[in-house]
C-alpha positions as CSV (number, residue, x, y, z in Angstrom):
1,M,0.0,0.0,0.0
2,T,1.4,3.4,-1.0
3,E,2.6,5.6,1.8
4,S,2.7,9.4,1.5
5,V,6.1,10.8,2.2
6,D,4.5,13.9,3.6
7,T,3.4,11.9,6.7
8,D,7.1,11.4,7.6
9,R,8.3,15.0,7.0
10,S,6.4,16.8,9.7
11,K,6.2,14.8,12.9
12,P,4.7,16.8,15.8
13,E,6.9,17.7,18.8
14,K,5.7,16.6,22.2
15,D,2.4,18.4,23.1
16,Q,2.0,19.5,19.5
17,V,-0.3,18.3,16.7
18,N,-0.4,18.7,12.9
19,F,-2.3,21.5,11.3
20,G,-1.6,20.6,7.7
21,F,2.2,20.6,7.4
22,E,2.6,22.9,10.5
23,N,3.2,21.7,14.1
24,V,1.0,23.7,16.5
25,S,-0.4,23.4,20.0
26,P,-3.7,21.6,20.3
27,A,-5.5,24.8,21.2
28,E,-4.0,26.5,18.2
29,K,-5.1,23.7,15.8
30,T,-8.7,23.9,17.2
31,R,-8.7,27.7,16.5
32,K,-7.1,27.4,13.1
33,V,-9.5,24.6,11.9
34,G,-12.4,26.7,13.1
35,D,-11.1,29.7,11.1
36,V,-10.8,27.5,8.0
37,F,-14.3,26.2,8.1
38,K,-15.8,29.6,9.0
39,A,-14.2,30.9,5.8
40,V,-15.6,28.2,3.6
41,A,-19.0,27.5,5.2
42,G,-21.0,29.2,2.5
43,R,-19.3,27.4,-0.4
44,Y,-18.3,24.2,1.4
45,D,-20.7,22.0,-0.5
46,L,-19.8,23.4,-3.9
47,M,-16.1,22.8,-3.2
48,N,-16.9,19.2,-2.1
49,D,-18.5,18.6,-5.4
50,L,-15.5,20.1,-7.2
51,M,-12.9,18.3,-5.1
52,S,-14.6,14.9,-5.4
53,L,-16.1,15.4,-8.9
54,G,-19.4,14.8,-7.3
55,T,-18.6,11.3,-6.0
56,H,-18.9,12.4,-2.3
57,R,-22.6,12.2,-2.6
58,L,-22.4,8.5,-3.8
59,F,-19.9,7.8,-1.0
60,K,-22.3,9.2,1.6
61,R,-25.1,7.0,0.4
62,M,-22.8,4.0,0.7
63,V,-22.2,5.0,4.4
64,L,-26.0,5.1,4.9
65,Q,-26.4,1.6,3.4
66,M,-23.5,0.2,5.5
67,S,-24.9,1.7,8.8
68,G,-27.8,-0.7,9.3
69,V,-29.8,2.3,10.6
70,R,-33.5,1.8,10.8
71,E,-36.7,3.5,12.0
72,G,-36.6,4.7,15.6
73,H,-32.8,4.7,15.8
74,H,-30.7,7.5,17.4
75,V,-27.8,8.5,15.2
76,L,-24.8,10.8,15.9
77,D,-23.6,12.7,12.9
78,L,-20.3,14.0,14.3
79,A,-18.6,16.8,12.4
80,G,-21.9,17.0,10.5
81,G,-21.2,20.5,9.2
82,T,-23.7,21.4,6.5
83,G,-25.9,18.4,7.1
84,D,-25.5,16.1,4.1
85,M,-25.4,12.9,6.2
86,A,-28.1,14.1,8.6
87,A,-30.4,14.7,5.6
88,L,-29.8,11.1,4.5
89,F,-30.3,9.5,8.0
90,A,-33.4,11.6,9.0
91,P,-36.0,10.0,6.7
92,V,-34.7,6.5,7.6
93,V,-35.0,6.9,11.4
94,G,-38.4,8.6,10.9
95,E,-40.4,10.6,13.4
96,Q,-39.7,8.2,16.2
97,G,-35.9,8.4,15.7
98,R,-33.4,11.2,16.2
99,V,-30.3,12.5,14.4
100,V,-28.0,14.7,16.4
101,L,-25.8,16.8,14.1
102,T,-22.7,17.7,16.2
103,D,-20.0,20.1,15.1
104,L,-17.6,22.5,16.7
105,N,-18.0,25.1,14.0
106,R,-21.2,27.3,14.4
107,P,-21.2,28.8,10.8
108,M,-21.1,25.3,9.3
109,M,-23.9,24.2,11.5
110,Q,-26.0,27.2,10.7
111,V,-25.8,26.4,7.0
112,G,-26.9,22.8,7.9
113,R,-29.7,24.0,10.2
114,N,-31.2,26.3,7.5
115,R,-31.0,23.5,4.9
116,L,-32.5,20.8,7.0
117,L,-35.3,23.0,8.4
118,N,-36.2,24.0,4.8
119,Q,-36.5,20.3,4.1
120,G,-38.8,19.8,7.1
121,L,-36.4,17.4,8.8
122,A,-37.5,18.2,12.4
123,Q,-36.0,15.1,13.9
124,V,-32.5,16.5,13.4
125,Q,-31.1,18.2,16.5
126,F,-28.0,20.4,16.6
127,C,-25.2,20.4,19.2
128,Q,-22.1,22.5,19.2
129,A,-19.3,20.5,20.9
130,P,-15.8,19.2,20.3
131,A,-15.4,15.6,19.3
132,E,-13.0,15.0,22.1
133,T,-15.6,15.8,24.9
134,L,-19.0,14.8,23.7
135,P,-21.9,16.0,26.0
136,F,-23.9,12.8,25.7
137,A,-24.6,10.0,28.2
138,D,-23.0,6.6,27.8
139,E,-24.6,4.2,25.3
140,T,-26.9,6.8,23.8
141,F,-26.6,6.1,20.0
142,D,-27.4,3.2,17.7
143,C,-24.9,4.5,15.1
144,A,-22.3,7.2,14.7
145,C,-20.7,8.5,11.6
146,I,-18.1,11.1,10.6
147,S,-18.0,12.2,7.0
148,F,-14.8,13.9,5.8
149,G,-14.2,15.3,9.3
150,I,-11.9,13.1,11.4
151,R,-8.7,14.4,9.8
152,N,-9.5,17.8,11.3
153,F,-9.9,16.5,14.9
154,T,-7.4,17.8,17.4
155,D,-7.1,14.5,19.2
156,K,-8.3,11.6,17.0
157,D,-7.6,8.9,19.7
158,Q,-9.6,10.8,22.3
159,A,-12.5,11.4,19.9
160,L,-12.6,7.7,19.0
161,G,-12.7,6.8,22.7
162,E,-15.6,9.2,23.2
163,L,-17.5,7.7,20.3
164,L,-17.0,4.2,21.8
165,R,-18.5,5.6,25.1
166,V,-21.6,7.1,23.6
167,L,-22.5,4.2,21.3
168,K,-24.7,1.4,22.5
169,P,-23.2,-2.1,22.6
170,G,-23.1,-3.6,19.2
171,A,-23.5,-0.3,17.5
172,P,-21.3,0.8,14.5
173,L,-19.1,3.7,13.9
174,L,-18.6,4.6,10.2
175,V,-15.9,7.1,9.1
176,L,-15.8,8.3,5.5
177,E,-12.6,10.2,4.8
178,F,-10.1,11.1,2.1
179,S,-7.3,8.5,2.2
180,K,-4.2,7.2,0.4
181,P,-4.4,5.9,-3.2
182,T,-3.0,2.4,-3.5
183,D,-1.6,2.8,-7.0
184,P,1.5,5.1,-7.4
185,V,0.2,6.4,-10.8
186,L,-3.2,7.3,-9.4
187,D,-1.5,8.9,-6.4
188,T,0.6,11.1,-8.7
189,A,-2.4,12.1,-10.8
190,Y,-4.5,12.8,-7.6
191,R,-1.8,15.1,-6.2
192,A,-1.8,17.0,-9.5
193,F,-5.5,17.4,-9.2
194,Q,-5.2,18.6,-5.6
195,A,-2.8,21.3,-6.7
196,L,-5.8,22.9,-8.4
197,W,-7.9,23.3,-5.3
198,P,-6.2,26.4,-3.7
199,P,-6.5,28.5,-6.9
200,V,-10.1,27.4,-7.5
201,G,-10.8,28.1,-3.8
202,K,-9.4,31.6,-4.2
203,L,-11.6,32.1,-7.3
204,L,-14.8,30.9,-5.4
205,V,-14.3,32.4,-1.9
206,G,-11.4,34.9,-2.4
207,D,-9.0,32.9,-0.2
208,A,-6.7,30.0,-1.3
209,Q,-5.4,29.3,2.2
210,P,-8.3,27.2,3.5
211,Y,-8.0,24.9,0.5
212,Q,-4.3,24.7,0.9
213,Y,-4.9,23.4,4.4
214,L,-7.4,20.9,3.1
215,V,-4.8,19.5,0.7
216,E,-2.2,19.3,3.5
217,S,-4.6,17.8,6.0
218,I,-5.4,15.0,3.5
219,R,-1.7,14.2,3.0
220,M,-1.0,14.2,6.8
221,H,-4.1,12.0,7.5
222,P,-3.2,8.4,8.7
223,N,-3.4,5.8,5.9
224,Q,-6.0,3.1,5.9
225,K,-4.2,0.5,7.9
226,T,-3.1,3.1,10.5
227,L,-6.7,4.4,11.0
228,K,-7.9,0.8,11.3
229,Q,-5.4,0.2,14.0
230,M,-6.6,3.4,15.8
231,F,-10.1,2.0,15.8
232,E,-8.9,-1.2,17.4
233,D,-6.7,0.6,19.9
234,A,-9.8,2.7,20.9
235,G,-11.7,-0.6,21.6
236,F,-13.7,-1.1,18.5
237,V,-14.0,-4.7,17.1
238,D,-14.4,-6.1,13.6
239,A,-12.7,-2.9,12.3
240,D,-12.2,-2.8,8.5
241,F,-12.1,-0.4,5.6
242,H,-13.4,-0.3,2.1
243,N,-11.3,1.7,-0.4
244,L,-13.2,4.0,-2.8
245,V,-11.8,5.1,-6.2
246,G,-8.6,3.2,-5.6
247,G,-8.1,4.5,-2.1
248,I,-8.6,8.2,-2.8
249,A,-11.3,7.9,-0.1
250,A,-12.2,5.0,2.2
251,I,-15.1,4.0,4.5
252,H,-13.9,2.7,7.9
253,R,-16.3,0.7,10.0
254,G,-15.9,-0.7,13.5
255,M,-18.4,-2.0,16.1
256,K,-18.7,-1.3,19.8
257,P,-18.3,-4.7,21.6
258,E,-21.6,-6.3,22.7
259,T,-20.3,-6.3,26.3
260,G,-20.5,-2.5,26.3
261,T,-16.8,-2.0,27.0
262,T,-15.8,1.6,27.3
263,R,-12.3,3.2,27.7
């Protein structure tokens, strides 16, 4: 499996984390990520379409199909942003169910809130909170998902531990994320395509920097096998991943043990 050389070139010092290719304090990363998504909130969905050539919509439907969610279930849509996944889950869980869209970024959630309310999806609730300290009781949710958000978390391991805690025994966590192409030729072509994102972002929102960060965050994100191991280290069982478009993206899935073990 192809490794990105970028992952090795910028290892954080003690008490630091990656913000793209920079090493910063955890608090600084949280602030900087917030600034990035505040800047792009209004055009986030358009850029997702451009960056994925529209395939992210198909990928999200695949997540829904893999979730096993049904009527009456309670679903956590973590880093739910503008509400794409919540809009897919809401009709499935129905009026007796509940989808909680949780995000740290208020402007992104506001875009999502307006969209979902316009669609009449009243069973979607909104919660502003960091992934690392979720304000929910143990064993609350029948399913949790993160769609193109985990690479932005300040502490991925702590967030995975929190997700394990709030899931019911036997419930799945699904993570859809940009990943590492498995073919060197595809990887080279994809990097060339990514180089277009900052100038296109500048054209659309007047600022290339947020999209430069998105490119860097993808390159610094753990590869498929590493993220699978992080699932297992957090306590999830039956962890696996499914590559999409040759590994440009991947869906990771893990289950909370039936015993209800938490960390």
